[in-house]
C-alpha positions in Angstrom: 118.6 110.0 114.6 116.1 110.8 112.0 113.4 113.9 112.8 109.7 113.1 112.4 109.3 114.6 109.3 111.9 112.1 107.8 110.4 109.4 109.4 106.7 110.5 108.1 108.2 111.1 104.8 109.7 107.6 104.7 106.3 106.3 105.6 103.9 108.0 103.3 106.5 107.0 100.2 106.4 103.4 101.2 102.2 103.8 101.6 102.2 104.6 98.4 104.7 102.4 96.7 102.6 99.4 98.4 99.6 100.8 96.3 101.2 100.7 93.2 100.1 97.9 90.9 103.5 96.9 89.7 104.5 95.9 93.7 103.0 92.6 92.9 105.5 90.2 94.1 104.6 89.1 97.1 107.8 89.1 98.7 108.6 92.5 97.7 105.2 93.5 99.3 105.9 91.5 102.3 109.0 93.3 103.1 107.7 96.7 102.3 104.5 95.9 104.9 107.1 94.7 107.4 109.1 98.2 107.0 105.9 100.2 107.0 104.9 98.7 110.5 108.2 99.5 112.0 108.1 103.0 111.1 104.3 102.8 112.2 105.4 101.5 115.7 108.6 104.3 115.8 106.0 106.8 115.2 103.4 105.7 117.4 106.1 105.2 120.6 107.5 108.9 120.3 103.8 110.2 120.5 102.7 108.0 123.3 
């Protein structure tokens, strides 16, 4: 299991990638959005 700092680092990386202008392909954007959402849920559940 990854520790919180690794998960948070990955989450921040994906957030930055989604904001990049080069990430305009809708399929790639959707994939990253779903992955980012899943990471957010993991972080949220661990802090409930």
